[in-house]
Structures are given as C-alpha cells and as structure tokens.
N, C-alpha and C positions, 0 to 999 in steps of 0.2 A: 504452661505445661509444655514440656518438650516432646517432640515426636518419639516413638519407641526407637531404641537403638542409638539415640543421641544423648550426649551429656546434658545435665540440667542447665537450662538457660541458653542452649545452642539451637539456633533455628536456621533453616535453609534460606538463602537469599532469594530474591525474586528473579535473579539471573539464572539462566539455564546452566546448570553445572556440567562442565565438560563439553559443552556445545557452544562454539563461538558464534553460531548463527543466531541473529536476532529473530524473534518470532514475527514481528510486523515492522514494516518500514513505510512511512508516509512520505510522499513527494508532493509538495505544494507550497502555497503561500505562507508567509511568516506567521500570520494570525492563526490560521488553521493549525499550523505546525505546533504552535505553543499549546494549543488544546490537546493535540495528540501526545505531546511530550508529557503533559500532566497525567495522562493515562499510561505512561510507561512505554510509549511507542517511540522508536527511533525516527527522527524526522529529518528530511533533506529539503532545504529551500534553494532551488536552483537559481542562478543568476540568469538574466535575460540571455537567451540563446544557448543556455546550458541544460535545457530540459531533456534533450536526448541522452546526454552523458549521465545526467542524474538518474534517469530511468534505468539505464544500463548498470550503473553502480548499485542501485537498489536491488535489481534482479539478481545480482551476483551474491548478495549477502543475506537474503531472507527468503523464507518459503511463502510469504504473503506480502504483496506490495499494494498499498492503497495510493492511487494516483489521482490527484485533484483534477477536476474537469478542465480547469483553465490551463493546467500543464499538459493534459492529454491533447488539448486543442492545438498545442504548439509542437507536438511530436509528429514526425512524418507518418502519414496514414498507414503505409505498409509496415513500418516498425511497430506502431501501436497495435495493429491487427495481429501481427505475429506474437506480440507479448500477451495479448488478451487470449489468444488461441492456445498458447503453450500450456502443457500440463503442469509444468513446474518452472518457476514459481507461479503461484496464482497471482494474477494482476487484476485489480478491480478499480474502475473509475468511480470516484465518489464526488459529491457536490462540495464546493468550497465557498468560504465566506467572502472572499475578496472580489471575485468577478461576477458571481451570480450565474456562471456557466453551469448548465445542467448536464448530468451524465447522460449517456445514450438511453433512449427509450427501450428498455429491455423487453417490455411486453410486446411492443410493435415488432421488434427484431425477432422474438420467438415466434410470433404469429406468421411472419414472413418466411421463416425457416421451415415451419410446419405446413406452409401452403394455405394458411387460413386468412391471409391478408386480402382484403377485398376492396 
C-alpha cells in the first residue's frame, strides 16, 4: 500500500529527502563499524593517528556522532571535551568491541557535577 499522495507502488527511500546530512555517524573500529552499517549508520574507521581528523569530519556531516571509546581515548582531551560539551552536533562515547575500552562513567560524572560525590 502506497502512502497517500504517492502513485501506486512508489515508496519513500530510507534516505532523508532533500537533506544531505546523515542522521548518525559512527567513528570506531572496523568490526563495530560493520554492525552499525547494518543498521544504516554511516561509519568511519580511522587509520592510526587519524582519530582527530575522523572526529572532525564526522562532526561536520551529522547531527549525531557515536564515538567508540577506543577512538575517544586517542583524541586529545581538550578536543574531546569540547566535542562532548557542544550543543551540536551531539557526540556520545559508546563502548566498542575491539578494545574493551569503556565509555566514561556518566553516573560518577553527574554526581561530581551535582556535588554529590563523596
């Protein structure tokens, strides 16, 4: 069944019509990237030493960037902090399969910011 206003048999693609911006970009290892690609996410696998440039490229082209913890660990702290604090695009550090590196402890960070850490 076609949506109202469209000819029979014509469907919208999963791509954003008229919007060149990808909804989500993942930056991380090749194995995790393959899984994200299966879900329709654009994935960037940076070469060693290219993590900073990959993060910058991802931030230019998407409103949401998922950054693997192993990649986040190799981005300069000041640049990572600025990316995480920026209102747009949203940058989130996610666990990855390759390194076992964990994302930051958000609960501990929130408690510290609220003055509840003890």
